[in-house]
N, C-alpha and C positions, 0 to 999 in steps of 0.2 A: 567476495570469493577469494580464498587464499591460494588454492591450487590452480595450476594452469588449466584453462578451459579448452578442451579439444572440440573444434568446430568442423563439421563436414558440410561443404557447400556443393549442391547440385546446380551447376550453371555452365551452359555451353557457349555463352557469349563472353569472350575475353574482356571486353570493355566493362560489362556489368560485374564480372568477377573481380577485376582490378579495382573498381569503385568500392565494392564491399570491403576489400582488403584495406584500402586507403582510409575508409571511414573508421574501421576498427583500430587501425594504427593511430589515428588522430584522436579518437574519442573514448576508446575502451579503457575503463579504469581497472582492468584486470589483465593478467597475462594470458595469452592465448596462442594456440597453434591452429592455423587454418589449412584444411586439405580441400582442394577443389577438384571435382570430377565432372566430366561432361556428359556422361550417359547414365541411364538408370541402372543397367546391368552392372556396369563397373562399380557404381556406388553400393549396390546390394551385396556384391561380393566382398567389398571392403568392410561393410558393416558386420559380416560374418567373421572377419578376421580380427578386428580390433574395436574397442569401445569408443564411443564419442559422447560428449556431454550435451551437445545440441546440434540440430541439423537445420540448415537454411536451404530451401529448395525452390527453384523455379519449377513451375508445373509443365512447361513446354520444353521437352528434351528430344534429342534425335530419335530415341527409341521409345518414347512414351509421351502422352499429352493429357492435360486436364486432371480431373480429380483422381483418376486411376494412378497417376504418378504418386500422389500422396498416399493412397491406400496401399500400394505395393511397398513403399518405404516403411510405413507405419506397421505393416504386418510383420516385417523382419524383426523389429525390436520396438514394441509399443511403449517401452519405458523411456525411450529417448524423446525429449521434447522437440517438436518440429515447428519451425516458423516458415510460413509460405511467402514467397516473393511473387507478386503478381504485377501485371500491367494495368493501365488505367481501365481497360475494357474487361478485365478478368476479376474484378472485385467480388462478384457473386460466387465465382469458383473458390476464392479465398474464404468467403464466409461459409460455404458448404464444407470446406476442409476443416474449419474450426468446429463445425457441428459434428464432424466425424472423428474429432479427437486432436486436431492440431492445436497448439498453444496460442498461436497468433498468426496474423497475416499482415504484410507490409506492401504498400504500393511502391514500386521501384521509383517512379517519378517523384514521389513525395517523401521518400525516406531520407533522413539525415543521420549524422553520426550519433547525436544524443539519443534519438529515438531508437536506433539500432542497438545501442549499448543497453538501454533500459529494457528493450524487448527481450534481448538474450538473457539478461539477469533475471527478469521477472519470470520468463518461461521456465528456466531451470528451477527457480525457487517454488513456483506453483506446482511443477511436476513432482518435486521432492515432497511438498506438503500433501499432495494428493496421495502419494504412496504411503506416507506415514499415517494419514487418516484411514485408508483401507485397512492397514495393519491394526490400527487402534480399534476400528469397528469390529474386526474379527475377534480380537482379544476380548472386547466388551461382550460380544455375543456369547462366547464360550463361558465367560464368568457368570453372566446372568442365567445361563442354562443350568450351570452346575451349583451355584451358591445363592439362589434366591432365598429370601428370608422365610417365605411361606410356600409350601409345596401342596399341590392339589391334584386329584385324579377325578375326572368327571366321567361317570359311566352313563352314556346316553341311553342305552337300552333299559337300564334300571332307573334312570332319572335321579341318580344319587351322586353326591360329591363327597369324596374322602379327603381329609385334611391332615397335614403334618407340618412340623417345624414350628416357627415362632407365630403360632396362630393368635394367641391373645395379644401379643405385642402389636401385631398389624391390625387385627380386626376388633379387638376388645372382647371377643367371645372366647369362652373356654372351648377346649377340644370336645368336651361332652356336649356343650350346647350346639356345636356345629355338626355333631355326629349324624343326626338324622335330617339335616337341612338339604333340600333338593335345589334344583336349578331355579325354581320360581322365587324362593326367598333371596337367592344370590342375585338374580337379575333385578329384583325389587330394591336391592341395596345399592345398585348402580344409580348415579345421578340421573334424573329424568332426561336431561338434555344430552346425556351420553348413551342412553340405552339403545337407540337405533344404530348408532355407530358400532357399539359393541356387538349387537346381534348380527349386523351385516358382515362385519369384518371377522368376527370370531366364530360364531355358531354357524351362520349360513354359509360362509366360505368353506368351513370344514365339510359341510354336507354336500357342497357342489363340486369339490375338486376331484373326486375319486375317478381314477382310471384303472385299467387292468395292470398298468406297469408301475404304479406308485403305491406305497403303503404308509406314507406319512406326509404331513404338510406343516411347516413351521408358521407361526404367526407371532406378532408383537404389537401390542396396543396399549395406549395410555388412556385412563379414564378416572373419574372421581367415584370413590366408593364410600358408603356411609358405615361408619363404625357403630358399635353397640351404643356408644355415648351420644349418637346422633350427629357427630362431627364428620364432615367429609374429608377424606385424604386423597391424594393423587396416587394411583396405583400404576405401576408398570407391570403388565401381564405378558409373560413370554412363555409360549408353550408349543405343543405339537399335537396334531390330530392323527389318530391311528385308525386304520380300517381292519376289519376282520375278514381275511381272505380277500375275495373279490367283491365283498359287500360294502355297504355304506359305512361311514365313520361310526365306530362304536365307543371310542374313548378319546378323551382330551387330557393330556398330561401337561402340567405347567407350573410356573412359579409366579408368585406375586411379591412385588417389592414396593415398599413405601418410598415414594420419591417426592413427597410434599415439600421438604426443605429445598430440594434441587429446583422444583418448579418455582418456589418463591424467589430463589436466587436468580433464576432465569428471567422472571418478570421484572425484578429490580434492575438487572443488567440491561434488559430491553428498554426500560424507561430511561436509564442513564444514556444508552446509545441513541435513543430517539432525541433526547435533549441535546446530546453532543452534535448530532447531525443538524438539528435546527439551528444551533449556534454557529456551526461552520457555514451552513447555507446563508445565514444572515451576514456573516463576515464576507463571504464571497460576493454577495450582492453589493455590499458597501464598497468593496475593493474594485469591483467591475465599474462602479460609478466613478471611482478615482481614476481608473485607467481611461475611461471615456473622457474625463476632464483633461488628463494629460495629453491625450491625442488631440483634443481641441486646441490646447496651447501650442502643441507642435505644429499643427496645421496653420495656426495664425502666424507663427514665425515664418513658415515657408511661404505663405500667401503674401506676407509683407515684403518679401524680397523682390526687387525690381528685375533681377536676372536669376533664373533658375540654374543652379549648379548641380548636376546629376550626382556627383560624389557627395556633396553636402546633404542632398535629399536622402541618399542611401544611408549615410551616416546617421541622419535623424531617425530613420526607420530602425536602424540597429539599436540606437539609444532607447527608443520606445520599446523595442523587443526586450531589452535587458531590464527595463523597468517592470514589464509584465512578469518576466522570469523571477525577479526579486520577490514579487508577491506570490507567484506560484510555488516557490520553494518554501514559503512560510506555510502554505496550506498542505504541502507535501509532508513537512515536518509534523504538523498537527495530526494528520491522519496516521502517520507512523508512530507517534507517541501515545495515541489513544487519549489525548487530552484536548478538550474543546477550546480552552481559553488561553493557555500559556504554552510557550515553547522554550527549549534550551537555545538561547541566542548564540552561544559559543559554537554549537554544532552547526547552526544555520549559517553563521558568518564563514565558517570554513568552506561550506558548499558553495555559498554565493561567490566568494573570492576565487575559488577554483574555476567556476563557470566563467567569470569575467576574464581570467587569464586565458582560458581556452578560446573565448570569443574573440579577443583581440590578438590572439596568436603571439602572446608575449614570450612563449617558451623559446622562440627562435632568437631572442635577444638575451642580454645579460640581466634584465630586470627580474627581481624576485620579490616575494611577498613575505612580510614578517607580521605574524599575529600574536598579540599579547592580550589574552582575554581570560578572565576568570572563568574556570569551569563551573558548570551548573548554574549559570546566570539565567534565570527564568524571567521573561517579560510577558505581559499580556498583549493582546492584539493591538490595543490602542497605542502601545509603546513600540512594539516590534515592527509594525508596518512602516510608520514614518522613519524609524531609526534604520531599518533595512534599506529603505529607499535613499536615505542620506548617504549611507555607505556605498550603495550602488553608484550614485552620482559622483561622489568624490574619488572613489577608486577608478571608475571609468575615466574621469578627467585626467588623473595621473597617468594611466596607461596610454591614453591618446596623445597627451601633450608633453609630459615631463621628460621623456627620453627620446628625442628626435634621432633619426638614423639608427635606431635600435641600440642606443648606448646603454651601458650597464648602469644599474641603479637599484634602489630599494623603495618599495611602497610598504608603509607600516600602518596597521590598524591596531589601536590600543583602546581597551575599555576597562576603566578603573573605578573602584568604589571609594567614596570619601571616608576618611578616618582621621580624626584629630585635626580637622581643618585642611588636610592634604589628601591627595588622591593616590591610593596605593592599591595594588592588586591583592585580594585576599588569597593567601597561600593554602595549599592543601594541608590539612592537619590543624587548621585554626581551631582554637578552643571555642566552646559554646559561648555566645555573648559577644564575640568579636565580629567585626565587619558587618554590623547590623544596619549601617547607614543606608538610607534610600536615595542618596545623591550619587550621581555618576558623572564621569567625564569621558567623552568619546573623542579620540584624536585620530585623524587620518592625515598622514604626511608622506612626502617623498623627498628625495635628495636630488631632484632633477633640475631643470633649467630655471624653475621658478615661475610663478604666475605674473603676468604683466602688471606694471604699476597702475595702468589705467583701469584695472578691474577692481571694483570695490563691492562690498556686500550690500550697501544701502541702495545703490543705483546701478545694478548690473543689467546688461542687455542680453545675457546668455540665459537660456532656459534652465540649464543645470544649476547655476548659482541661484537663480530665482527660486527654484524648487527647494534647494537646501535651506534657503532663508525662510520660506513658507513653512517647511516641515519642522525646522527648529522652533519657530514660533508656535506651531501646533503642540510641540512638546513642552512649551513654556520654558524653553532653554535659552541660554546665552551663547551666541555664536561669535567666535573670534578667528581672525586670519593673521597668521604670522609668516613673514617673508625672510626671516633672518638666515635661514639655511634651507634652501629649496622652498617648499610650500607646506604649510601646516594649518589645518582647520581643527579647531577645538570647540566642542559643544558641551556645555555644562547643563545638566538637567536632573530633575528629581522625579521619582515615581511614588505613587501612593501605595503603601504596603497593604496587601489584601489580608483580611483577617480570616 
């Protein structure tokens, strides 16, 4: 989001209000202005005077309580997305609010900065998408009413159908052939499996709806229709039922549109989406097993200690959390890219390193990150997962140990492709045929205090180094450690080019 996000907070507890403000200041990756009010009436008046992009609201206020608080706010401006803030015992009320139109609800005791940041962004985008889809559907309805390829008028009293427009193109019949066709032949040309649906939704509904205050009823239905050449096509039938005075329906006016190609495309896309979901679910299952194994290793390390150190245990939990996040980001990128098996690794590394810097609160020191990664470097899951975990371990290690007492320094991640026996980044604008090598080198380095001399790759007693070694072997890569200037890990690996 490029523009400043205007946020209105309904919260009468100063402590909770300050917490929301601090979480946004620490984790929001967008500029914002937060306005906090303590009563419902004050907020409703403010909403009439100025616009807001999103509303955060506690349901318990001095002048209102429960679901009515949300309903009153929503009624003033239903276009503003609302996120409900609830207590542990009020989750049902939060769920009820979502059913009534709220975009999300968050339990105060469980909310963190990352969750709040995402909830705000997603709520704004979902609301924007919903509004665009209502507008799109309205435009589509008008177009199909006015520009259907085939137009018909069904006179119920005379049991006669009159046709106009692209009759032969849609049905295969000439206008003369259809001139004396009644409803019986028309309904017989509907696919047998669709006839009951057509009769109930179109004919019977028209006959049932009549009241003394209405004189028409719209309908829209899709079904299969048999052309003269005996081939079935998909028809979108959009029309209106008309009544004569206060009597029953006497006419049906409508348009028929051949949507066969669209249905074929939808079926193809559905199959692709189903296959994509199956692939992602398979990958998630495999990665959950990896997470389980990592937690087992971490537990063994803690259990093997003679004395439990609380700070070390908490640090171990944070390391495990970051390992899970490194995998979760991969799946987040996959869902966003609509691609089931590969992801843009450069985009992923930017997000991963940003999360790590926030996690270790590096912004308070002089340490900074330098990424040198070829854009549009796509890896499949078998490469992306272990490589992402390697980066997670090595960058985390630098941030934790390389710069004691918050000294200034630099952490660098570089991913290069091999060319002419050397590793160089492919530059934007490279000609076709260049940079086609499938060999890479990943370098993670820092200019900090350096790794102790007693740490070696072959026989390390730290879980992080052990994981890096195991994952490098999984990639069939060569791992090197250089101590000449700070600490530098280099991993040379190759991937199999997919045809």
